C-alpha positions in Angstrom: 5.1 -16.3 -4.1 7.6 -15.1 -1.5 5.6 -14.3 1.7 7.2 -11.7 4.0 7.1 -12.3 7.7 9.6 -9.7 9.0 12.5 -7.5 8.3 15.6 -5.8 9.9 14.5 -2.9 12.1 16.2 0.5 12.5 16.7 2.6 15.5 15.7 6.2 15.4 14.2 8.9 17.5 10.6 8.3 16.4 8.2 5.5 17.4 6.0 4.0 14.7 2.9 5.3 16.3 0.9 5.9 13.1 1.9 2.6 11.6 0.2 0.8 14.4 -2.7 3.2 14.6 -3.4 2.7 10.9 -3.5 -1.0 11.4 -6.0 -0.6 14.3 -8.1 1.8 12.2 -8.2 -0.5 9.2 -9.1 -3.4 11.5 -11.9 -1.4 13.1 -13.5 -0.4 9.8 -13.3 -4.1 8.6 -15.0 -5.2 11.9 -17.8 -2.7 11.0 -18.0 -4.1 7.5 -18.6 -7.7 8.7 -21.6 -6.5 10.6 -23.3 -5.7 7.3 -25.4 -7.9 5.1 -24.5 -8.4 1.4 -26.6 -5.6 0.1 -25.4 -3.1 2.7 -21.8 -4.1 2.0 -22.2 -3.5 -1.7 -23.8 -0.1 -1.1 -20.8 0.7 1.2 -18.3 -0.2 -1.5 -20.1 1.7 -4.2 -20.4 4.8 -2.0 -16.9 4.9 -0.5 -14.9 2.8 -3.0 -13.1 4.6 -5.8 -15.1 3.8 -9.0 -13.0 4.9 -12.0 -15.9 5.9 -14.3 -17.3 8.2 -11.6 -14.0 9.7 -10.4 -13.0 10.5 -14.0 -16.3 12.4 -14.3 -15.4 14.4 -11.3 -17.9 12.6 -9.1 -17.2 11.1 -5.6 -13.7 12.4 -5.5 -13.7 11.8 -1.7 -13.5 8.1 -2.5 -9.8 8.5 -3.4 -9.3 8.9 0.3 -12.1 6.7 1.8 -11.4 3.7 -0.4 -8.1 3.0 1.3 -9.9 2.1 4.6 -12.1 -0.6 3.1 -11.3 -4.2 2.5 -13.0 -7.0 0.6 -12.3 -9.9 2.9 -10.1 -11.4 5.7 -7.2 -12.3 3.5 -7.3 -8.8 1.8 -7.1 -7.2 5.2 -4.5 -9.5 6.7 -2.2 -9.3 3.7 -2.3 -5.5 3.6 -1.8 -5.1 7.4 1.1 -7.6 7.4 2.9 -5.6 4.7 2.1 -2.3 6.6 3.4 -3.8 9.8 6.7 -5.1 8.2 7.5 -2.1 6.0 5.7 0.9 7.5 7.5 1.1 10.8 11.0 1.6 9.4 9.8 4.5 7.2 8.0 6.2 10.0 11.0 5.8 12.4 13.1 7.4 9.7 11.0 10.3 8.5 8.9 11.1 11.6 5.3 10.5 12.6 3.3 13.3 11.0 5.4 13.2 7.8 4.8 9.5 7.5 1.0 9.9 8.0 0.8 12.6 5.3 3.0 10.4 3.0 0.8 7.4 3.6 -2.4 9.3 2.8 -0.9 11.0 -0.2 0.4 7.7 -1.5 -3.0 6.1 -1.2 -4.7 9.0 -3.0 -2.1 8.9 -5.8 -2.5 5.1 -6.1 -6.3 5.3 -6.4 -6.1 8.1 -8.9 -3.6 6.2 -11.1 -6.0 3.2 -11.0 -8.9 5.4 -12.0 -7.0 7.1 -14.9 -5.8 3.8 -16.4 -9.0 1.8 -15.9 -11.2 4.8 -16.6 -14.1 2.8 -18.1 -14.5 0.5 -15.1 -17.6 0.6 -13.0 -16.1 -1.6 -10.3 -15.0 0.3 -7.1 -11.4 0.0 -6.1 -10.9 -0.6 -2.3 -8.1 -1.4 0.0 -5.0 0.0 1.7 -2.6 -1.6 -0.7 -2.0 1.5 -2.8 -0.9 3.4 0.2 1.2 0.5 1.4 2.7 0.2 -2.0 4.0 3.7 -1.5 5.8 2.6 1.6 7.3 -0.3 -0.4 8.6 2.2 -3.0 10.1 4.4 -0.3 11.5 1.3 1.5 13.3 0.2 -1.7 15.1 3.5 -1.9 15.9 4.0 1.7 16.6 0.4 2.9 17.6 -1.6 -0.2 20.0 -3.8 1.8 17.6 -4.6 4.6 17.0 -8.3 5.0 13.4 -9.4 4.5 12.4 -12.6 6.3 10.3 -14.7 3.9 8.3 -17.9 3.8 8.2 -20.0 0.7 6.8 -23.6 0.5 7.7 -24.5 4.1 11.1 -22.8 3.9 12.2 -19.8 5.8 15.0 -17.6 4.6 16.1 -14.0 4.1 16.5 -11.9 0.9 17.5 -8.4 0.5 14.7 -5.8 0.3 16.0 -4.8 -3.2 15.4 -8.4 -4.5 12.1 -8.9 -2.7 10.6 -5.6 -3.8 12.0 -5.9 -7.3 10.2 -9.2 -7.7 7.0 -7.7 -6.2 6.9 -4.7 -8.5 7.6 -6.9 -11.6 4.6 -9.0 -10.6 2.5 -5.9 -10.4 3.7 -4.6 -13.8 2.9 -7.9 -15.5 -0.5 -8.1 -13.8 -1.2 -4.5 -14.8 -0.3 -5.1 -18.4 -2.6 -8.1 -18.5 -5.5 -6.1 -17.0 -5.4 -3.4 -19.8 -7.2 -5.6 -22.2 -10.0 -6.3 -19.8 -10.6 -3.0 -18.1 -14.3 -2.9 -18.9 -14.9 -5.9 -16.7 -11.8 -5.7 -14.6 -12.5 -9.2 -13.0 -9.0 -9.9 -11.7 -9.9 -8.6 -8.2 -6.4 -7.1 -7.8 -5.8 -3.3 -8.3 -2.4 -3.7 -10.0 -2.4 -0.1 -11.2 -3.1 1.2 -7.8 -0.1 -0.8 -6.6 2.0 0.5 -9.5 0.9 4.1 -8.9 1.5 4.0 -5.2 4.9 2.3 -5.6 6.0 5.0 -8.1 4.9 7.8 -5.7 6.9 6.1 -2.9 10.0 5.8 -5.1 10.0 9.5 -5.8 9.4 10.5 -2.2 11.9 7.9 -1.0 14.7 9.7 -2.8 13.6 12.9 -1.2 13.5 11.3 2.3 16.9 9.7 1.7 18.4 13.0 0.7 17.0 14.7 3.8 18.4 11.9 6.0 21.9 12.2 4.5 22.0 15.9 5.0 20.6 15.7 8.6 22.3 14.7 11.7 20.4 11.5 12.3 21.8 8.1 11.6 20.1 4.7 11.7 21.4 1.3 12.5 19.8 -2.1 11.9 19.1 -4.4 14.8 
């Protein structure tokens, strides 16, 4: 797997305040999680994670929001925060702070909802920020397709275009999502592929909107 470690940055009039704040908030909630014993942690996930069977019955709809601030382990948190740190800042710099925050939250809700609709029979809660982060990836693909992503792969470091990297990423999610359809009752993969796909699709749509606004505005952005 290509593991991202950085990208080309853009200059703009906005600072990526909410990108960094979201990283801090997610880390804070995870720190709270690791204070809990196993039973308390499971109760937390079933109370605030988005369980498809419940959401589709109109129950615990608030979990479409709260689920994006919970993580199942250190690697889950670190992977998500790394992707947010690499890809989120360019989007926020480009579209503005408040607009980015609203986009991020809406992307997370949309991602969790798609997961619940597709895996509607599952009783396993979906947690994690990856759906919201997938929305930033979708927008990034549209807005910065030629940006160079620094990647690590089997002791090698090199750069690939954002278009290539994100195309490979979404193909992996689509293949994983297709495989998960036959096992939705147990849903044992541990990866919310359909949340990733839903978030990415939302980000693609909004990305075209953001790009159009940028082209018609007076702002211009340069890589550095």
